[in-house]
Backbone as JSON, one array per atom type, in Angstrom:
{
  "sequence": "XXXXXXXXXXXXXXXXXXXXXXXXXXXXXXXXXXXXXXXXXXXXXXXXXXXXXXXXXXXXXXXXXXXXXXXXXXXXXXXXXXXXXXXXXXXXXXXXXXXXXXXXXXXXXXXXXXXXXXXXXXXXXXXXXXXXXXXXXXXXXXXXXXXXXXXXXXXXXXXXXXXXXXXXXXXXXXXXXXXXXXXXXXXXXXXXXXXXXX",
  "N": [[118.46, 30.24, 18.32], [115.86, 32.51, 17.74], [113.27, 33.57, 19.84], [109.88, 34.57, 19.88], [107.78, 36.13, 22.09], [104.31, 35.78, 23.16], [102.29, 38.49, 23.22], [99.99, 38.72, 24.93], [97.8, 37.25, 27.29], [96.16, 34.39, 26.93], [93.72, 33.14, 27.97], [92.25, 30.82, 27.32], [89.92, 28.17, 26.84], [88.09, 28.72, 29.04], [86.54, 28.04, 32.09], [83.97, 29.02, 34.22], [82.94, 29.5, 37.57], [80.75, 29.83, 40.42], [80.66, 29.05, 43.05], [82.73, 27.79, 45.81], [83.15, 30.51, 45.86], [83.51, 33.17, 43.53], [85.28, 32.04, 40.65], [87.63, 31.13, 38.14], [88.91, 28.84, 35.68], [91.61, 28.09, 33.45], [93.17, 26.47, 30.7], [95.43, 27.4, 29.51], [97.79, 29.9, 29.65], [100.05, 31.47, 28.55], [101.75, 31.37, 25.41], [103.62, 28.41, 24.48], [106.42, 28.79, 24.13], [106.78, 31.28, 25.47], [105.9, 30.69, 28.09], [107.84, 28.81, 28.94], [110.24, 30.31, 28.76], [109.76, 32.28, 30.68], [109.73, 30.58, 32.94], [112.34, 29.51, 32.93], [113.83, 31.81, 33.41], [112.87, 32.43, 35.96], [113.91, 30.26, 37.37], [116.65, 30.6, 37.11], [117.55, 33.31, 37.31], [116.08, 35.08, 38.78], [115.3, 37.36, 41.52], [114.95, 35.99, 44.23], [113.63, 35.99, 47.54], [113.44, 34.81, 50.88], [110.37, 34.64, 52.62], [108.51, 34.59, 55.58], [105.52, 34.06, 57.25], [102.57, 34.01, 59.38], [101.09, 31.89, 58.28], [102.48, 30.89, 56.0], [105.47, 29.87, 54.38], [107.66, 30.92, 52.08], [109.51, 31.53, 48.93], [109.75, 34.73, 47.4], [109.09, 37.56, 45.26], [108.57, 40.93, 44.04], [107.63, 42.21, 40.92], [108.07, 44.97, 40.25], [110.31, 45.56, 41.36], [112.37, 44.55, 39.78], [114.47, 44.46, 36.82], [113.61, 43.24, 33.85], [114.65, 40.71, 31.41], [114.91, 41.51, 27.9], [113.25, 39.71, 26.41], [111.2, 39.03, 28.14], [110.28, 41.54, 28.81], [107.71, 42.38, 28.03], [105.81, 41.59, 29.97], [105.68, 43.72, 31.86], [104.82, 45.85, 30.36], [102.42, 48.45, 29.52], [100.36, 48.02, 27.64], [100.08, 45.22, 27.54], [99.28, 44.86, 30.3], [96.89, 46.37, 30.39], [95.35, 44.9, 28.57], [95.13, 42.71, 29.92], [93.77, 43.39, 32.3], [91.37, 44.17, 31.25], [90.29, 41.83, 30.33], [89.9, 40.43, 32.77], [88.03, 42.17, 33.89], [85.88, 41.71, 32.17], [85.31, 38.94, 32.64], [84.59, 38.83, 35.39], [82.64, 40.7, 35.49], [83.09, 43.38, 36.42], [84.5, 46.56, 37.47], [87.68, 47.57, 37.28], [90.45, 49.19, 39.13], [93.33, 51.05, 37.75], [95.63, 50.04, 38.9], [97.7, 47.32, 39.11], [99.23, 44.59, 40.58], [102.13, 42.54, 40.42], [103.57, 39.67, 41.42], [105.98, 37.0, 42.15], [105.99, 33.67, 43.25], [107.81, 31.0, 44.84], [107.79, 27.79, 45.86], [109.31, 25.3, 47.81], [110.57, 21.9, 48.56], [108.99, 20.74, 51.48], [107.79, 23.14, 52.1], [104.65, 24.98, 52.47], [101.38, 26.37, 52.03], [99.15, 27.55, 54.36], [95.67, 27.31, 55.17], [93.74, 30.25, 54.32], [92.32, 33.46, 53.54], [93.05, 35.82, 52.37], [91.64, 38.2, 52.56], [91.42, 41.6, 53.02], [89.87, 44.45, 53.95], [89.24, 47.01, 51.6], [91.47, 46.52, 50.1], [93.18, 44.41, 47.89], [91.07, 42.79, 45.39], [90.66, 40.88, 43.51], [92.4, 38.07, 42.06], [94.94, 36.49, 40.01], [96.37, 33.59, 39.17], [99.18, 32.06, 37.77], [100.44, 28.97, 36.92], [103.73, 27.62, 36.89], [106.01, 25.25, 35.98], [108.01, 22.27, 35.95], [106.91, 19.34, 34.42], [105.08, 18.43, 36.48], [103.91, 16.31, 39.09], [101.28, 14.49, 40.9], [102.53, 13.33, 43.05], [104.41, 15.17, 43.81], [103.13, 16.93, 45.44], [101.95, 20.19, 46.47], [99.25, 21.05, 45.73], [96.66, 23.21, 44.87], [94.06, 24.2, 46.89], [90.62, 24.82, 47.23], [88.2, 25.93, 49.68], [85.09, 25.35, 51.41], [84.78, 26.69, 53.73], [86.48, 28.08, 56.7], [87.34, 25.72, 57.83], [89.79, 23.16, 57.64], [89.0, 20.74, 56.81], [86.95, 20.94, 55.2], [86.89, 20.87, 52.28], [86.5, 21.97, 48.94], [87.33, 22.05, 46.17], [90.18, 20.7, 44.39], [93.22, 21.57, 42.77], [95.55, 20.67, 40.34], [98.84, 21.9, 40.0], [99.37, 22.43, 37.06], [101.6, 23.04, 34.4], [101.67, 26.2, 32.95], [98.92, 26.71, 33.4], [96.01, 28.48, 34.58], [94.33, 30.16, 37.11], [91.75, 32.18, 38.27], [90.35, 34.33, 40.8], [87.74, 35.72, 42.87], [88.44, 37.78, 45.78], [87.39, 37.52, 49.04], [85.76, 37.52, 52.22], [85.05, 34.86, 52.04], [86.78, 33.41, 50.47], [88.52, 30.97, 50.97], [91.48, 29.23, 50.82], [94.33, 27.11, 50.09], [97.72, 25.73, 49.87], [98.96, 22.61, 49.36], [101.58, 20.72, 50.97], [104.75, 20.77, 49.64], [106.52, 18.03, 48.19], [108.46, 17.23, 46.38], [110.48, 18.83, 44.01], [110.28, 22.16, 42.39], [107.94, 24.67, 42.75], [106.48, 27.16, 40.87], [104.78, 30.26, 40.74], [103.04, 32.83, 39.02], [101.6, 35.74, 40.33], [99.02, 37.8, 39.87], [97.56, 40.77, 41.08], [94.49, 42.55, 41.59], [92.39, 45.34, 41.82], [89.37, 46.41, 42.65], [87.18, 49.13, 41.61], [85.58, 51.39, 43.73]],
  "CA": [[117.07, 30.43, 17.76], [115.04, 33.66, 18.32], [111.85, 33.34, 20.17], [108.99, 35.66, 20.04], [106.81, 35.96, 23.15], [103.04, 36.27, 22.94], [102.03, 39.74, 24.07], [98.71, 38.69, 25.5], [97.44, 36.03, 27.94], [95.09, 33.84, 25.99], [92.49, 32.85, 28.63], [91.63, 29.79, 26.55], [89.15, 27.12, 27.38], [87.66, 29.17, 30.35], [85.37, 27.54, 32.86], [83.67, 29.89, 35.32], [82.15, 28.94, 38.76], [80.29, 30.84, 41.35], [80.75, 28.48, 44.37], [82.25, 28.52, 47.0], [83.25, 31.86, 45.66], [83.68, 33.33, 42.11], [86.62, 31.69, 40.08], [87.65, 30.51, 36.73], [90.19, 28.03, 35.39], [92.02, 27.98, 32.08], [94.23, 25.49, 30.46], [96.55, 27.92, 28.92], [97.98, 31.47, 29.78], [100.98, 31.99, 27.65], [102.16, 30.42, 24.43], [104.56, 27.5, 25.07], [107.71, 29.34, 24.29], [106.77, 32.31, 26.46], [105.83, 30.11, 29.49], [109.11, 28.21, 29.32], [111.22, 31.4, 28.82], [109.58, 32.88, 31.97], [110.17, 29.53, 33.94], [113.79, 29.47, 32.94], [114.31, 33.01, 34.17], [112.62, 32.27, 37.43], [114.8, 29.21, 37.87], [118.08, 30.9, 37.08], [117.99, 34.67, 37.48], [115.04, 35.91, 39.56], [115.87, 37.86, 42.85], [114.15, 35.51, 45.26], [113.94, 36.25, 49.01], [112.63, 34.0, 51.72], [109.33, 35.26, 53.37], [107.76, 33.7, 56.49], [104.38, 34.6, 57.96], [101.85, 32.94, 60.26], [100.47, 30.75, 57.49], [103.26, 30.3, 54.92], [106.92, 30.18, 54.16], [107.98, 30.7, 50.63], [110.42, 32.62, 48.32], [108.98, 35.67, 46.55], [109.63, 38.98, 44.84], [107.67, 41.82, 43.3], [108.19, 42.53, 39.58], [108.28, 46.29, 40.19], [111.74, 45.71, 41.78], [113.36, 43.9, 38.84], [114.6, 44.66, 35.33], [113.39, 41.98, 33.16], [115.41, 40.65, 30.2], [114.18, 42.01, 26.88], [112.39, 38.71, 25.99], [110.14, 39.04, 29.05], [109.7, 42.83, 29.24], [106.26, 42.56, 27.82], [105.13, 41.4, 31.26], [105.58, 44.97, 32.48], [104.29, 46.83, 29.42], [101.18, 48.85, 29.81], [99.5, 47.44, 26.73], [99.88, 43.97, 28.15], [98.65, 44.93, 31.63], [95.67, 46.92, 29.99], [94.57, 43.91, 27.99], [94.83, 41.64, 31.02], [92.73, 43.97, 33.19], [90.07, 44.25, 30.5], [89.76, 40.49, 30.31], [89.48, 40.06, 34.12], [86.82, 42.9, 34.15], [84.72, 40.93, 31.52], [84.97, 37.66, 33.23], [83.9, 38.96, 36.59], [81.53, 41.77, 35.29], [83.47, 44.36, 37.36], [85.39, 47.67, 36.93], [89.02, 47.61, 38.1], [91.38, 50.31, 39.09], [94.45, 50.91, 36.91], [96.65, 49.36, 39.67], [97.94, 45.73, 39.02], [100.53, 44.16, 41.17], [102.62, 41.3, 40.0], [104.52, 38.94, 42.34], [106.33, 35.67, 41.86], [106.18, 32.84, 44.36], [108.42, 29.79, 44.75], [107.7, 26.82, 47.04], [110.39, 24.11, 47.64], [110.17, 20.69, 49.45], [108.61, 20.98, 52.95], [106.95, 24.3, 52.28], [103.17, 24.89, 52.09], [100.57, 27.66, 52.43], [97.97, 27.12, 55.07], [94.31, 27.93, 54.75], [93.56, 31.57, 54.49], [91.35, 34.02, 52.56], [93.55, 37.08, 51.79], [90.66, 39.39, 52.54], [91.61, 42.84, 53.71], [88.9, 45.5, 53.42], [89.82, 48.17, 50.81], [92.72, 46.17, 49.39], [93.11, 43.42, 46.62], [89.82, 42.17, 45.32], [90.73, 39.68, 42.52], [93.7, 37.51, 41.82], [95.05, 35.64, 38.88], [97.52, 32.64, 39.38], [99.61, 31.26, 36.61], [101.42, 28.06, 37.45], [104.86, 27.35, 36.04], [106.74, 24.16, 36.56], [108.55, 21.28, 35.01], [106.55, 18.02, 34.59], [104.67, 18.18, 37.94], [103.07, 15.15, 39.31], [100.63, 14.56, 42.23], [103.44, 12.85, 44.18], [105.19, 16.24, 44.26], [102.35, 17.7, 46.34], [101.75, 21.59, 45.88], [98.09, 21.2, 45.21], [95.91, 24.33, 45.26], [92.79, 23.69, 47.41], [89.55, 25.78, 47.71], [87.49, 25.35, 50.78], [83.89, 25.96, 51.7], [84.73, 27.47, 55.03], [87.82, 28.07, 57.31], [87.6, 24.46, 58.32], [90.63, 22.53, 56.67], [88.45, 19.37, 56.39], [85.78, 21.31, 54.34], [87.35, 20.99, 51.05], [85.6, 22.02, 47.79], [88.0, 21.63, 44.97], [91.65, 20.57, 44.34], [93.69, 21.9, 41.51], [96.91, 20.46, 40.08], [99.55, 23.07, 39.34], [99.77, 22.06, 35.77], [102.38, 24.06, 33.82], [100.99, 27.23, 32.21], [97.52, 26.73, 33.6], [95.69, 29.64, 35.23], [93.17, 30.24, 38.04], [91.51, 33.55, 38.81], [89.3, 34.25, 41.74], [87.46, 36.95, 43.64], [88.86, 37.71, 47.06], [86.36, 37.98, 49.99], [85.78, 36.75, 53.5], [84.69, 33.43, 51.66], [87.71, 32.84, 49.46], [89.42, 30.23, 51.76], [92.35, 28.46, 49.98], [95.74, 26.74, 50.62], [98.52, 24.96, 48.95], [99.5, 21.49, 50.18], [103.09, 20.66, 51.29], [105.72, 20.29, 48.47], [107.3, 16.94, 48.55], [109.55, 17.29, 45.48], [110.43, 19.94, 42.77], [110.04, 23.62, 42.58], [106.61, 25.06, 42.21], [106.51, 28.62, 40.7], [103.58, 30.93, 40.45], [102.89, 34.34, 38.87], [100.39, 36.17, 41.06], [98.59, 39.14, 39.55], [96.59, 41.27, 42.13], [93.66, 43.48, 40.95], [91.72, 46.19, 42.78], [88.0, 46.84, 42.05], [86.83, 50.38, 41.8], [84.6, 51.4, 44.68]],
  "C": [[116.5, 31.7, 18.52], [113.69, 33.33, 18.53], [111.07, 34.46, 20.43], [107.84, 35.35, 21.07], [105.4, 36.44, 22.74], [102.85, 37.49, 23.86], [100.73, 39.85, 24.8], [98.59, 37.3, 26.17], [96.14, 35.66, 27.23], [93.7, 33.67, 26.67], [91.69, 31.86, 27.81], [90.94, 28.76, 27.38], [88.68, 27.42, 28.86], [86.45, 28.47, 30.86], [85.24, 28.47, 34.03], [82.72, 29.3, 36.3], [81.82, 30.06, 39.64], [80.38, 30.26, 42.82], [82.05, 27.75, 44.55], [82.46, 30.05, 46.96], [83.46, 32.0, 44.08], [85.17, 32.91, 41.65], [86.48, 31.18, 38.81], [88.97, 29.84, 36.56], [90.34, 28.11, 33.9], [93.15, 27.22, 31.73], [95.53, 26.17, 30.07], [96.69, 29.44, 29.16], [98.79, 32.05, 28.66], [101.15, 31.03, 26.43], [103.31, 29.52, 25.04], [106.0, 28.15, 25.19], [107.77, 30.47, 25.3], [106.88, 31.64, 27.95], [107.16, 29.5, 29.81], [110.24, 29.24, 29.45], [111.03, 32.1, 30.26], [110.03, 31.87, 33.09], [111.55, 29.54, 33.94], [114.32, 30.61, 33.66], [113.97, 32.96, 35.68], [113.56, 31.2, 38.07], [116.26, 29.64, 37.98], [118.54, 32.36, 37.53], [117.13, 35.51, 38.36], [115.58, 36.12, 40.94], [114.95, 37.35, 43.95], [114.56, 35.91, 46.72], [112.9, 35.32, 49.79], [111.68, 34.79, 52.62], [108.55, 34.32, 54.34], [106.76, 34.53, 57.23], [103.73, 33.47, 58.79], [101.39, 31.68, 59.56], [101.24, 30.33, 56.26], [104.7, 30.65, 55.19], [107.23, 29.79, 52.71], [108.98, 31.75, 50.18], [109.49, 33.42, 47.39], [109.72, 36.81, 46.19], [108.52, 39.7, 44.13], [108.36, 42.22, 42.02], [108.51, 44.02, 39.46], [109.78, 46.5, 40.66], [112.83, 45.06, 40.87], [113.33, 44.59, 37.43], [114.62, 43.45, 34.64], [114.27, 41.93, 31.92], [114.43, 41.05, 29.1], [112.97, 40.91, 26.48], [111.1, 38.73, 26.92], [109.65, 40.43, 29.44], [108.3, 43.09, 29.02], [105.35, 42.35, 29.01], [104.89, 42.71, 32.04], [105.12, 46.07, 31.66], [102.85, 47.09, 29.6], [100.15, 48.23, 28.95], [99.08, 46.06, 27.15], [98.93, 43.97, 29.41], [97.06, 45.47, 31.33], [94.79, 45.77, 29.49], [94.16, 42.86, 29.03], [93.66, 42.13, 31.97], [91.42, 43.9, 32.52], [89.41, 42.77, 30.51], [89.28, 40.07, 31.71], [88.12, 40.86, 34.34], [85.63, 42.13, 33.47], [84.34, 39.77, 32.16], [84.27, 37.8, 34.5], [82.79, 40.08, 36.64], [81.82, 42.89, 36.41], [84.19, 45.51, 36.69], [86.51, 47.72, 37.89], [89.78, 48.9, 38.08], [92.56, 50.14, 38.23], [95.54, 50.02, 37.55], [96.59, 47.72, 39.47], [99.3, 45.48, 39.61], [100.91, 42.76, 40.66], [103.71, 40.74, 40.83], [104.8, 37.49, 41.74], [106.46, 34.87, 43.2], [106.9, 31.59, 44.06], [108.28, 28.92, 45.99], [108.57, 25.61, 46.75], [109.87, 23.06, 48.65], [109.98, 21.16, 50.88], [107.82, 22.23, 53.1], [105.47, 24.07, 51.88], [102.65, 26.28, 52.53], [99.32, 27.17, 53.19], [96.83, 27.91, 54.72], [94.22, 29.4, 55.18], [92.66, 32.18, 53.43], [91.93, 35.2, 51.83], [92.73, 38.3, 51.87], [91.08, 40.45, 53.42], [90.73, 44.02, 53.12], [89.7, 46.66, 52.75], [91.12, 47.78, 50.04], [92.38, 45.32, 48.11], [91.76, 42.81, 46.62], [89.78, 40.96, 44.37], [92.11, 39.35, 42.24], [93.77, 36.56, 40.7], [96.46, 34.92, 39.19], [97.89, 31.92, 38.13], [100.73, 30.28, 37.07], [102.5, 27.68, 36.34], [105.82, 26.36, 36.73], [107.28, 23.24, 35.49], [107.93, 19.82, 35.4], [105.97, 17.6, 35.93], [103.85, 16.97, 37.93], [102.34, 15.13, 40.66], [101.49, 14.22, 43.37], [104.2, 14.05, 44.64], [104.48, 17.17, 45.3], [102.01, 19.11, 45.67], [100.46, 21.73, 45.29], [97.41, 22.6, 45.68], [94.61, 23.76, 45.82], [91.89, 24.96, 47.75], [88.69, 25.08, 48.66], [86.12, 26.1, 50.78], [83.78, 26.84, 52.84], [86.2, 27.44, 55.52], [88.26, 26.73, 57.8], [88.54, 23.54, 57.3], [90.04, 21.17, 56.15], [87.35, 19.72, 55.34], [86.28, 21.79, 52.98], [86.29, 21.05, 49.95], [86.18, 21.47, 46.53], [89.55, 21.58, 45.13], [92.15, 20.78, 42.94], [95.17, 21.52, 41.45], [97.69, 21.71, 39.5], [100.16, 22.73, 37.97], [100.39, 23.37, 34.99], [101.59, 25.01, 32.85], [99.39, 27.34, 32.3], [97.35, 27.98, 34.47], [94.44, 29.53, 36.06], [93.05, 31.66, 38.45], [90.31, 33.5, 39.75], [89.12, 35.57, 42.41], [87.83, 36.76, 45.06], [87.7, 38.31, 47.95], [86.61, 37.21, 51.26], [85.54, 35.16, 53.28], [85.69, 32.74, 50.89], [88.84, 31.99, 50.22], [90.13, 29.25, 50.73], [93.58, 28.2, 50.63], [96.43, 26.05, 49.54], [99.18, 23.88, 49.81], [100.93, 21.44, 50.11], [103.66, 20.11, 49.87], [106.45, 19.15, 49.04], [108.51, 16.84, 47.66], [109.36, 18.43, 44.56], [110.29, 21.28, 43.34], [108.83, 24.04, 41.99], [106.65, 26.69, 42.06], [105.14, 29.08, 40.29], [103.68, 32.41, 40.14], [101.5, 34.75, 39.54], [100.14, 37.66, 40.74], [97.41, 39.58, 40.47], [95.79, 42.51, 41.37], [92.84, 44.21, 42.03], [90.41, 46.85, 42.15], [87.77, 48.26, 42.55], [85.59, 50.47, 42.74], [83.63, 52.57, 44.41]]
}
């Protein structure tokens, strides 16, 4: 059976919030066929490498380093990226540079991402996360958590990594977030990084 992938991210059912920092949530990023095709490729063929830092241990890679199968090549096409950048600009009422980075993250049992804010002056200003997984449950862990402050007890919101859901947020000294420990399963995320024009 030949599958045709959607050439745009839909950003359907958007809800936008201003606290504790600007962010939005969306129920659906890709059409079902596309999301499952991407997930299958991540599970079977992606060039994962283990990365360890002060606050996380995970598998990851940058899409600029890979040649995608034809079915997924739209993820690197300029028209797709231009459309995505325009949508992020409208949502956050900003002007972005042409640069967009795309990375993939994989978390396995026992791995987590400790609280951090990703803020580096002059670097990435906005981020888009697309969750990809198979029938995730709360018992699996891997919850995305937003905080009011650097205090791990000062939680604001908790988000389940529902398959094909999306969260975008502005990066600043206030954008404290973390991912709770994975207990079961494999948690995949596409991470789009954007850079605001100064």
